[in-house]
VOBAVEX-466476 format. One line per 5 residues: number of its first residue (from 1); for each residue x, y, z of C-alpha. Coordinates in pm, 1 decimal. Example, Ala and Ser with C-alpha at 12.3 -4.5 7.8 and 13.67 -1.06 7.14 Angstrom:
BEGIN
1	1230.0/-450.0/780.0 ~ 1367.0/-106.0/714.0
//
This chain:
BEGIN
1	205.5/-73.1/-4299.6 ~ 125.3/-20.9/-3931.7 ~ 461.3/138.0/-3860.3 ~ 414.7/386.2/-4144.0 ~ 67.2/478.4/-4019.0
6	204.6/538.1/-3671.1 ~ 481.3/760.0/-3805.2 ~ 226.2/960.3/-4001.1 ~ -0.4/988.0/-3695.0 ~ 289.6/1099.4/-3473.1
11	393.0/1366.6/-3725.4 ~ 31.8/1489.4/-3738.0 ~ 8.4/1513.7/-3358.5 ~ 335.3/1709.3/-3342.4 ~ 199.9/1958.1/-3595.9
16	-121.4/1999.9/-3395.8 ~ 72.4/2051.9/-3071.9 ~ 294.3/2312.6/-3234.7 ~ -12.7/2504.9/-3353.7 ~ -167.1/2488.8/-3005.1
21	155.9/2605.5/-2842.7 ~ 175.7/2905.3/-3074.5 ~ -170.8/3031.1/-2982.8 ~ -103.5/3402.4/-2944.9 ~ -367.2/3555.4/-3170.5
26	-476.0/3915.8/-3209.7 ~ -853.5/3964.6/-3208.3 ~ -863.3/4333.6/-3105.5 ~ -645.2/4632.6/-3195.7 ~ -416.2/4702.3/-2898.8
31	-463.2/5021.2/-2699.1 ~ -159.5/5200.4/-2557.1 ~ -127.9/5138.0/-2184.7 ~ -8.8/5385.2/-1926.7 ~ 350.3/5330.1/-1815.2
36	250.9/5175.4/-1480.3 ~ 11.4/4934.3/-1650.6 ~ 276.2/4839.4/-1906.3 ~ 529.6/4772.4/-1630.3 ~ 277.9/4553.0/-1446.4
41	208.4/4357.3/-1763.1 ~ 579.1/4311.4/-1836.8 ~ 625.7/4153.5/-1494.4 ~ 318.8/3934.2/-1542.4 ~ 443.1/3819.6/-1881.7
46	777.3/3713.1/-1733.0 ~ 591.3/3491.4/-1485.3 ~ 365.2/3347.3/-1755.2 ~ 663.7/3271.5/-1979.5 ~ 840.5/3099.6/-1689.7
51	546.0/2866.8/-1631.8 ~ 494.6/2808.7/-2003.4 ~ 859.2/2704.2/-2045.6 ~ 803.2/2439.0/-1775.7 ~ 486.3/2314.6/-1945.7
56	247.9/2451.6/-1682.7 ~ -82.0/2629.6/-1716.2 ~ -167.2/2887.5/-1452.4 ~ -483.7/3035.2/-1302.2 ~ -540.5/3406.2/-1264.5
61	-525.7/3371.7/-885.0 ~ -186.4/3200.3/-898.4 ~ -52.5/3476.1/-1123.0 ~ -196.4/3733.5/-882.6 ~ -16.0/3581.9/-583.3
66	309.4/3567.0/-777.0 ~ 284.4/3942.6/-843.6 ~ 185.1/4013.2/-482.4 ~ 482.3/3813.9/-352.2 ~ 714.4/4024.6/-571.6
71	557.4/4347.7/-435.5 ~ 442.2/4442.3/-786.2 ~ 77.3/4479.0/-685.0 ~ -103.1/4510.1/-352.3 ~ -291.8/4220.3/-197.2
76	-650.1/4337.5/-234.6 ~ -959.2/4255.2/-439.7 ~ -936.5/4566.7/-657.4 ~ -587.1/4472.0/-777.3 ~ -705.9/4117.4/-846.9
81	-994.5/4246.9/-1058.2 ~ -766.2/4489.6/-1243.8 ~ -519.8/4209.4/-1317.9 ~ -800.0/3998.9/-1463.7 ~ -895.8/4282.7/-1697.1
86	-532.2/4341.9/-1795.0 ~ -462.7/3977.0/-1880.2 ~ -787.8/3941.2/-2073.7 ~ -703.1/4251.6/-2278.6 ~ -349.8/4119.3/-2337.4
91	-484.5/3791.2/-2473.7 ~ -722.3/3967.9/-2711.4 ~ -434.4/4193.2/-2823.2 ~ -219.6/3889.5/-2904.4 ~ 36.4/3949.7/-2628.4
96	-41.3/3639.1/-2419.9 ~ -83.0/3276.3/-2524.0 ~ -448.1/3173.6/-2487.4 ~ -340.2/2827.5/-2371.2 ~ -136.7/2944.5/-2071.7
101	-439.8/3045.9/-1863.3 ~ -657.7/2777.4/-1706.5 ~ -1029.5/2762.7/-1626.3 ~ -1105.7/2446.5/-1429.0 ~ -1475.5/2523.8/-1379.3
106	-1600.3/2561.8/-1736.7 ~ -1490.2/2243.0/-1909.6 ~ -1601.8/2068.1/-2228.3 ~ -1740.8/1716.3/-2216.4 ~ -1608.3/1561.0/-2535.9
111	-1614.9/1212.5/-2683.6 ~ -1279.3/1137.7/-2846.9 ~ -1201.9/936.7/-3158.5 ~ -912.5/765.5/-3338.0 ~ -764.0/845.4/-3676.8
116	-734.5/479.8/-3770.9 ~ -679.9/129.6/-3629.2 ~ -308.2/194.5/-3589.1 ~ -382.5/499.8/-3376.6 ~ -620.4/294.9/-3158.1
121	-373.3/11.3/-3106.0 ~ -84.9/243.9/-3027.0 ~ -288.4/436.2/-2769.2 ~ -419.0/114.4/-2615.0 ~ -71.4/-28.8/-2570.2
126	65.5/297.4/-2429.2 ~ -220.8/314.7/-2175.5 ~ -141.5/-33.3/-2040.8 ~ -83.5/-8.5/-1664.3 ~ -35.4/-256.1/-1383.0
131	-121.8/-179.9/-1022.2 ~ 207.5/-22.6/-920.4 ~ 107.7/-26.3/-551.5 ~ 11.0/-394.8/-539.3 ~ 311.3/-495.6/-326.1
136	323.2/-178.9/-117.1 ~ 233.2/-159.7/252.1 ~ 29.6/158.0/202.7 ~ -262.6/283.8/-0.4 ~ -231.8/660.7/-59.0
141	-475.1/924.1/-184.8 ~ -419.7/1299.0/-227.7 ~ -707.3/1533.9/-147.3 ~ -698.3/1903.8/-232.3 ~ -942.9/2174.1/-126.4
146	-933.8/2370.7/-453.3 ~ -973.6/2266.7/-815.1 ~ -734.3/2541.1/-928.9 ~ -443.5/2330.3/-801.4 ~ -548.2/2001.9/-959.0
151	-359.8/2042.4/-1288.3 ~ -30.4/2084.7/-1098.4 ~ -93.0/1810.8/-843.3 ~ -197.0/1569.4/-1121.2 ~ 160.7/1570.6/-1248.2
156	268.7/1398.8/-927.9 ~ -35.1/1178.9/-863.7 ~ -35.9/1048.8/-1221.8 ~ 336.2/977.3/-1206.4 ~ 293.1/773.6/-887.6
161	-48.0/627.3/-981.9 ~ -227.3/783.9/-687.1 ~ -595.7/888.2/-679.3 ~ -656.4/1263.1/-657.4 ~ -973.8/1397.0/-494.3
166	-1073.6/1761.1/-552.9 ~ -1316.7/1864.1/-278.2 ~ -1399.7/2222.4/-375.9 ~ -1449.7/2315.5/-11.4 ~ -1631.7/2081.8/224.5
171	-1689.2/1749.5/53.8 ~ -2035.1/1606.7/-14.4 ~ -2189.5/1318.1/180.7 ~ -2186.8/1105.4/-136.0 ~ -1815.4/1164.0/-198.3
176	-1731.6/1085.2/164.7 ~ -1932.5/761.4/159.7 ~ -1769.0/642.9/-163.1 ~ -1428.7/733.1/-22.3 ~ -1496.7/522.1/286.4
181	-1575.2/224.7/62.0 ~ -1239.9/264.6/-115.0 ~ -1041.7/297.1/204.5 ~ -1221.2/10.9/377.1 ~ -1169.3/-217.1/78.5
186	-796.6/-141.2/85.4 ~ -782.5/-186.5/463.6 ~ -969.8/-514.4/498.0 ~ -944.2/-678.2/155.5 ~ -594.1/-573.7/50.3
191	-447.5/-537.4/401.3 ~ -312.8/-188.9/336.0 ~ -249.9/100.5/573.5 ~ -450.1/392.1/430.0 ~ -300.0/741.0/406.3
196	-483.2/1058.6/304.3 ~ -252.8/1347.1/207.2 ~ -445.4/1674.5/242.9 ~ -383.0/2022.9/95.7 ~ -595.2/2325.9/179.7
201	-602.0/2690.0/290.5 ~ -470.0/2801.3/627.5 ~ -786.1/2975.4/743.9 ~ -1072.2/2887.4/982.8 ~ -1259.9/2666.3/736.7
206	-952.2/2524.8/564.0 ~ -810.9/2382.5/886.2 ~ -1152.0/2265.9/1005.6 ~ -1194.5/2061.5/685.1 ~ -925.1/1820.9/805.9
211	-1120.4/1751.5/1125.1 ~ -1444.8/1733.0/926.7 ~ -1301.7/1469.7/688.7 ~ -1175.3/1263.3/981.9 ~ -1509.0/1276.3/1165.3
216	-1717.7/1190.7/860.5 ~ -1498.1/898.9/756.4 ~ -1519.4/768.4/1114.2 ~ -1898.1/783.4/1082.1 ~ -1862.9/522.2/806.3
221	-1634.2/314.3/1034.3 ~ -1336.8/402.3/820.2 ~ -996.7/448.3/981.0 ~ -752.7/654.9/774.7 ~ -438.3/844.6/871.2
226	-484.4/1204.7/752.7 ~ -156.4/1387.5/687.4 ~ -167.8/1767.1/660.0 ~ 69.0/1831.6/368.8 ~ -11.7/2201.1/319.3
231	-71.5/2474.8/410.3 ~ 86.8/2463.3/758.0 ~ 216.4/2737.9/983.0 ~ 569.0/2598.3/947.5 ~ 542.0/2641.9/568.0
236	404.5/2993.6/611.9 ~ 709.0/3082.3/821.8 ~ 941.1/2915.1/569.5 ~ 798.9/3045.3/240.2 ~ 636.8/3370.6/363.3
241	331.3/3362.4/131.1 ~ 113.6/3672.8/104.0 ~ -152.3/3684.2/379.5 ~ -518.1/3779.4/376.6 ~ -731.9/3900.5/668.0
246	-885.6/3614.2/865.0 ~ -1251.0/3569.3/766.5 ~ -1430.3/3707.1/1073.3 ~ -1767.1/3609.2/920.9 ~ -1663.0/3243.3/955.6
251	-1814.4/3087.5/1267.3 ~ -1475.3/2930.0/1345.0 ~ -1282.1/3256.7/1325.0 ~ -1265.0/3330.0/1700.7 ~ -1075.3/3011.1/1780.3
256	-855.1/3055.2/1474.6 ~ -765.1/3417.5/1558.5 ~ -687.9/3323.8/1919.5 ~ -437.1/3065.2/1795.3 ~ -292.9/3220.2/1476.8
261	-379.4/3590.7/1483.4 ~ -592.2/3788.5/1238.8 ~ -419.6/3671.7/920.2 ~ -503.3/3376.9/695.6 ~ -331.2/3229.0/389.8
266	-462.9/3073.4/68.6 ~ -280.6/2767.4/-59.3 ~ -248.9/2927.8/-404.8 ~ -3.7/3173.4/-245.7 ~ 258.2/2895.6/-251.8
271	438.1/2846.7/-580.5 ~ 296.2/2547.1/-772.7 ~ 647.6/2404.4/-800.8 ~ 674.9/2416.3/-421.1 ~ 342.0/2233.9/-384.6
276	454.2/1966.1/-629.7 ~ 776.6/1912.3/-435.0 ~ 583.5/1889.7/-107.1 ~ 336.1/1634.0/-238.7 ~ 610.3/1420.5/-393.1
281	815.9/1425.0/-73.4 ~ 518.6/1300.7/130.2 ~ 431.2/1031.2/-122.9 ~ 785.4/896.7/-104.7 ~ 752.1/854.8/273.2
286	499.4/576.9/210.1 ~ 649.1/429.8/-107.7 ~ 895.3/144.6/-151.1 ~ 1061.7/276.6/-465.9 ~ 1236.0/-51.7/-553.2
291	906.0/-242.1/-556.8 ~ 745.9/40.2/-751.8 ~ 1019.5/36.1/-1017.3 ~ 990.6/-341.5/-1061.2 ~ 624.1/-300.7/-1160.5
296	716.9/-26.5/-1408.0 ~ 986.7/-248.5/-1558.7 ~ 731.6/-527.4/-1602.3 ~ 490.3/-282.3/-1768.6 ~ 757.1/-176.0/-2016.1
301	848.6/-536.0/-2098.0 ~ 480.7/-622.5/-2149.7 ~ 434.7/-322.8/-2380.1 ~ 733.4/-424.8/-2586.7 ~ 596.3/-778.1/-2622.8
306	255.0/-642.6/-2721.9 ~ 402.2/-411.5/-2984.5 ~ 619.9/-689.6/-3125.8 ~ 315.8/-915.7/-3162.7 ~ 85.8/-648.7/-3312.1
311	343.0/-501.7/-3551.0 ~ 438.7/-848.6/-3676.2 ~ 76.7/-943.6/-3742.8 ~ -4.4/-614.7/-3919.3 ~ 311.3/-608.3/-4124.9
316	231.1/-957.8/-4245.7
//
């Protein structure tokens, strides 16, 4: 009985996912675009399709930087605003999948539910996790300056069971204090070496945030090794992301301009796939993969035992 319910539930979920994936819907009658606008949209659609095929969602700013890097549009605020209007129109006209674009700020707080007991049990067993870092020498967290990158970075942090902190600029005193408690517990109670992998803009404030995090954690007597994963000058030279003018209104701009010149770079200018590869490569520097795999193998064996027990009891 349970097995049949699970099959039915799985079929239902597949149908729902297929409907979501095919979410191009026309709500307004399309207007004919000028040739230049049509060409810009065609290039944008190629990029969106590429990300969709890989299972990614993308923000408007990431799409903008992709087009800038391909010399399709100029790197200025007017072009960014025009692109936003173009993509919004294209979604209303049914040209672009509504699910491909991401808005990380306006989110829905929703209490979930289960279809039946079988659905609950199956989800519970699948969510079973052991501490995969319990025998590791390090405790690792990933911190990122901008929420727009979180959906990409989550793919890596979830895979390796690593906490992800989204700061949205300079972090709050509350978040820093709670972070110090986590790191100190791992340092003194679990005898771990604590590593903080940081990703942020290469601009006056973005670079200063690394120093700010270090100073504020030290205030709470918390010793953590902060590793600057991105965006670094070496990566800028390697990947050649599109620059912006350095923010001269920033109080730290004089020192920044003396050292790096009058250009700055947003981390969104790197391809998300590049960021994912960077984060994963740094995680692996602090990970014993054999120990990690042994915990995963134990998880899988435990899940199999649980399913054998539950299915036997329900089928009887």
